[in-house]
C-alpha positions in Angstrom: -17.9 -3.8 14.8 -17.3 -1.3 17.7 -14.0 -0.1 19.0 -14.2 -2.3 22.1 -14.5 -5.5 20.2 -11.7 -4.5 17.8 -9.4 -3.7 20.7 -10.1 -7.0 22.4 -9.2 -8.9 19.2 -6.0 -6.9 18.7 -5.1 -7.5 22.4 -5.7 -11.2 21.9 -3.4 -11.1 18.9 -0.7 -9.2 20.8 -0.9 -11.8 23.7 -0.5 -14.7 21.3 2.5 -13.0 19.7 4.0 -12.2 23.0 3.5 -15.8 24.4 4.9 -17.4 21.2 7.9 -15.1 21.2 8.6 -15.8 24.9 8.3 -19.5 24.5 10.6 -19.4 21.4 13.2 -17.4 23.3 13.3 -19.5 26.5 13.0 -23.1 25.2 16.4 -23.1 23.4 18.0 -21.5 26.4 16.8 -24.2 28.7 18.9 -26.7 26.7 22.6 -26.8 27.5 23.4 -26.9 23.8 25.0 -23.7 22.4 23.8 -23.1 18.9 26.9 -21.3 17.8 29.1 -24.0 19.2 27.0 -26.7 17.6 27.3 -25.1 14.2 31.0 -24.4 14.2 31.8 -27.7 15.8 30.2 -29.3 12.8 32.3 -27.1 10.5 35.4 -28.0 12.6 34.9 -31.7 11.9 35.0 -31.0 8.1 37.1 -27.9 8.0 40.1 -29.1 10.0 40.8 -26.0 12.2 42.1 -26.6 15.7 40.1 -26.6 18.9 41.8 -23.4 20.0 40.5 -21.7 16.9 37.1 -23.1 17.5 36.9 -21.5 21.0 38.0 -18.1 19.6 35.4 -18.3 16.8 32.6 -19.4 19.3 33.5 -16.6 21.7 33.5 -14.0 18.9 30.2 -15.1 17.4 28.6 -15.4 20.8 29.5 -11.8 21.5 28.2 -10.8 18.0 24.9 -12.6 18.6 24.6 -11.2 22.1 24.7 -14.6 23.8 27.3 -13.3 26.3 24.8 -10.9 27.8 22.6 -11.5 30.9 19.4 -13.5 30.1 17.0 -10.7 30.8 19.0 -8.3 28.6 19.0 -11.0 25.8 15.2 -11.3 26.3 14.8 -7.5 26.0 16.9 -7.3 22.9 15.0 -10.3 21.4 11.6 -8.7 21.9 12.8 -5.3 20.6 14.1 -7.1 17.5 10.7 -8.8 17.0 9.0 -5.4 17.3 11.3 -4.2 14.5 10.6 -7.4 12.5 14.2 -8.6 13.2 14.4 -12.3 13.9 18.1 -12.5 14.0 20.9 -13.6 11.6 21.4 -17.0 10.0 24.4 -18.9 11.1 24.6 -21.0 8.0 24.0 -18.2 5.5 25.7 -15.3 7.3 25.3 -12.4 7.0 21.7 -12.9 5.6 19.0 -12.2 8.2 16.2 -14.7 9.0 13.6 -12.3 7.6 15.5 -12.1 4.3 15.5 -15.8 4.0 11.8 -16.0 4.9 10.8 -13.4 2.3 12.8 -15.2 -0.3 10.9 -18.4 0.3 7.5 -17.1 1.3 6.0 -16.5 -2.2 6.3 -20.2 -3.0 4.6 -21.2 0.3 1.9 -18.6 -0.1 1.1 -19.7 -3.6 0.9 -23.4 -2.7 -1.1 -22.8 0.6 -3.5 -20.2 -0.9 -4.4 -22.2 -4.0 -4.8 -25.6 -2.2 -6.8 -24.1 0.6 -9.3 -22.4 -1.7 -9.6 -25.5 -3.9 -10.1 -27.9 -1.0 -12.5 -25.6 0.8 -14.7 -25.0 -2.2 -14.5 -28.5 -3.6 -15.1 -30.2 -0.2 -18.0 -28.0 0.8 -19.7 -28.2 -2.6 -19.4 -32.0 -2.6 -20.5 -32.3 1.0 -23.6 -30.1 0.4 -24.5 -32.2 -2.7 -23.9 -35.4 -0.7 -26.5 -34.3 1.9 -29.0 -32.8 -0.6 -31.9 -35.3 -1.0 -32.4 -34.5 -4.7 -28.8 -35.2 -5.7 -28.2 -38.3 -7.9 -26.8 -41.4 -6.2 -23.6 -41.5 -8.3 -22.8 -37.9 -7.2 -23.3 -38.9 -3.5 -20.9 -41.9 -4.0 -18.3 -39.7 -5.6 -18.5 -37.1 -2.8 -18.3 -39.6 0.0 -15.3 -41.4 -1.6 -13.1 -38.4 -0.8 -13.6 -39.3 2.9 -11.3 -42.2 2.4 -8.3 -39.8 2.1 -9.1 -38.1 5.3 -7.2 -40.6 7.4 -4.1 -40.4 5.2 -1.6 -37.6 6.1 -0.7 -35.3 3.2 3.0 -36.3 3.7 2.1 -40.0 2.9 -0.1 -39.0 0.1 2.8 -37.0 -1.4 5.1 -40.0 -1.2 2.5 -42.2 -2.8 1.9 -39.7 -5.6 5.6 -39.4 -6.2 6.0 -43.1 -6.5 3.0 -44.0 -8.7 2.4 -40.9 -10.8 6.0 -39.5 -10.9 8.2 -42.6 -10.8 6.1 -45.4 -12.2 3.8 -43.6 -14.7 6.3 -40.7 -15.3 3.4 -38.4 -15.9 4.6 -35.5 -13.7 8.0 -34.4 -12.3 9.2 -35.9 -9.1 9.9 -32.6 -7.4 11.5 -29.2 -7.7 9.9 -25.8 -8.6 10.8 -26.1 -12.3 13.0 -28.1 -14.6 16.7 -28.1 -14.1 18.4 -25.6 -16.5 15.2 -23.6 -17.0 15.6 -19.8 -16.7 12.6 -18.2 -14.8 10.6 -15.9 -17.0 7.1 -14.8 -17.8 6.9 -17.0 -20.9 4.1 -19.6 -21.4 6.6 -22.4 -21.5 8.0 -21.6 -18.1 4.5 -21.0 -16.6 3.4 -24.4 -17.9 6.6 -26.1 -16.6 6.0 -24.4 -13.2 2.4 -25.6 -13.0 3.4 -29.2 -13.8 5.8 -29.2 -10.9 3.2 -27.8 -8.5 0.5 -30.4 -9.4 1.7 -33.3 -7.3 2.3 -31.3 -4.0 -1.0 -29.4 -4.6 -2.9 -32.7 -5.2 -1.4 -34.2 -2.0 -2.6 -31.2 0.1 -6.1 -31.1 -1.6 -6.7 -34.8 -1.2 -5.5 -34.7 2.4 -8.0 -32.0 3.4 -11.0 -32.1 1.1 -12.4 -35.2 3.0 -12.7 -33.3 6.2 -14.7 -30.5 4.5 -17.0 -33.1 2.9 -17.8 -34.7 6.3 -18.5 -31.5 8.1 -20.5 -30.0 5.3 -22.6 -33.1 4.9 -23.4 -33.0 8.6 -24.4 -29.4 8.5 -26.5 -30.1 5.4 -28.4 -32.9 7.1 -29.1 -30.6 10.1 -30.3 -27.7 8.0 -32.7 -29.8 6.0 -35.2 -29.8 8.9 -35.0 -26.1 9.6 -38.2 -24.1 9.3 -36.9 -21.6 6.7 -36.0 -24.5 4.3 -39.5 -26.0 4.8 -41.1 -22.6 4.3 -39.2 -22.0 1.1 -40.4 -25.4 -0.2 -44.0 -24.5 0.6 -43.6 -21.2 -1.2 -42.9 -23.1 -4.4 -39.4 -22.0 -4.9 -37.3 -24.1 -7.3 -34.8 -26.7 -6.0 -31.8 -24.7 -7.3 -32.9 -21.5 -5.5 -33.6 -23.4 -2.2 -30.2 -25.2 -2.5 -28.3 -22.0 -3.2 -30.0 -19.4 -1.1 -31.4 -21.3 1.9 -29.4 -24.5 2.2 -25.9 -23.8 1.0 -25.4 -20.3 2.4 -26.6 -21.2 5.9 -24.6 -24.5 6.0 -21.5 -22.7 4.8 -21.3 -20.3 7.8 -19.9 -22.7 10.4 -17.4 -23.9 7.7 -15.8 -20.5 7.7 -15.2 -20.9 11.4 -13.7 -24.3 10.7 -11.4 -22.8 8.1 -9.9 -20.5 10.7 -9.3 -23.5 13.0 -7.9 -25.6 10.2 -5.3 -23.0 9.0 -2.7 -24.3 11.4 -2.9 -27.8 10.0 -3.0 -26.6 6.5 0.1 -24.4 6.9 2.1 -27.1 8.7 1.1 -29.8 6.2 2.1 -27.5 3.3 5.5 -26.9 4.9 6.2 -30.6 5.3 5.0 -31.4 1.8 7.3 -28.7 0.4 10.3 -30.5 1.9 9.3 -33.8 0.3 8.9 -32.2 -3.2 12.0 -29.9 -2.8 10.1 -26.7 -3.4 12.0 -23.6 -2.6 9.5 -22.5 0.1 9.5 -22.2 3.9 9.4 -26.0 4.4 12.6 -26.6 2.4 14.4 -23.8 4.2 13.3 -25.2 7.5 14.6 -28.7 6.6 17.9 -27.2 5.5 18.2 -25.2 8.8 17.5 -28.4 10.8 20.2 -30.3 8.9 22.8 -27.5 9.3 21.9 -26.7 13.0 20.9 -23.2 12.0 19.0 -22.5 15.2 18.2 -18.9 14.6 16.4 -19.8 11.3 14.5 -22.6 12.9 13.2 -20.5 15.8 12.5 -17.6 13.5 10.4 -19.7 11.1 8.5 -21.3 14.0 7.7 -17.9 15.4 6.8 -16.4 12.0 4.4 -19.3 11.3 2.8 -18.9 14.7 2.3 -15.1 14.2 1.0 -15.7 10.7 -1.6 -18.3 11.8 -2.8 -16.1 14.7 -3.2 -13.1 12.4 -5.1 -15.1 9.9 -7.5 -16.4 12.6 -8.2 -12.8 13.7 -8.8 -11.7 10.1 -11.3 -14.6 9.6 -13.1 -13.6 12.8 -13.4 -10.0 11.4 -14.8 -11.3 8.1 -17.3 -13.7 9.6 -19.9 -11.0 10.6 -19.8 -9.7 7.0 -20.9 -13.2 5.8 -23.7 -13.5 8.4 -25.6 -10.3 9.1 -27.3 -11.9 12.1 -24.0 -11.8 14.0 -23.2 -8.6 15.8 -20.2 -8.3 18.1 -21.4 -6.7 21.4 
C-alpha cells in the first residue's frame, strides 16, 4: 500500500471524526434545554435546596464547564479537548471525566463484542459454506439454514426471551450481572467460571442475532462460486473434496464477507451496548443507560462520539487488512 492510499484513508478517518464531533457539539446546543440546569433541577426536587441556590449553582457550574462562553469559543475548546482525548467531565459522577468512566467500562464491552463477533462470524460463515456445498449432508444443511430464523429477531428481544426461559423458568444461568453478588474478583478458577456463566446469556443473544445474516450471505456467495472456472478446473485435476472446499471454495467466498464484517461492526457494537443494559453488565451500555436516567449529558455525548470514532477506526483497519487476505487486490 502506497503513501497516497494511506493518506487518503487517514484523511477519510479524520473527516469522519471531525463530522461526528461537530454534530455531537451542535445538536445539544440547538435544544433550549440546559444540561447543567436539567441535572441540578432534578437534584433540587429531591434535595430540598431553594430556587435561589439552584440559580447560583447553575451559574457556577456553567462557568466551570465553559457554557457561558461564546458558541465559537466553546466549539474551539471542545475540538481541542477531543484532540487531547478529553471528552469533558461527568455531571453525575463529578469530578470524574468521561474518558475515565469509558475506560472503566470498556474492557467489559470489548470482551463481549470481540468474542461474540468472532464466534458469529466464524460459525455463520462455516455453516453458510456447508449449506451451499453440494456434497454436504442434508441434515447439516437443515441445521445451517435454521439459524436464519433468528435473523429477524433483534438481539434485545432474544436477550429478554433467554432471560425469561433459561434464566427465570429453567434457572440454568444467572439473570444478569457480571458476577455473583458478594463475589470478590480474582484470578481463581471459581471466579472465572462464575464470570463465564454470567456472560453466556448476553453472548448467546448477540451470536444468535447475527449468525443468521452470515449464513445467508455466505450461502449466496458459495452458490455463486460453485460455477467459477477455477473450481471446475480443480475438480477436473482430481483434487479431493476437502481440498477444493478449503482452498478454492471457502477462501474465495470468504473475501466479500470480510467487507461485510466492516459494514456490520456498527450494528454489532450498538446491539452489544443495548444488550449490556438488559443484563446489567458493567460496560458501556449500562453506563449509557445510567447517564440517560440521570441526565448526564456530557457522558451521553461522550459515549456516542467515542463509539462513532471507534467504529470508523475499525472500518479503516479492516480496509487495510483486506489486501493482505486477497493478493489480487492492490490499492492504486
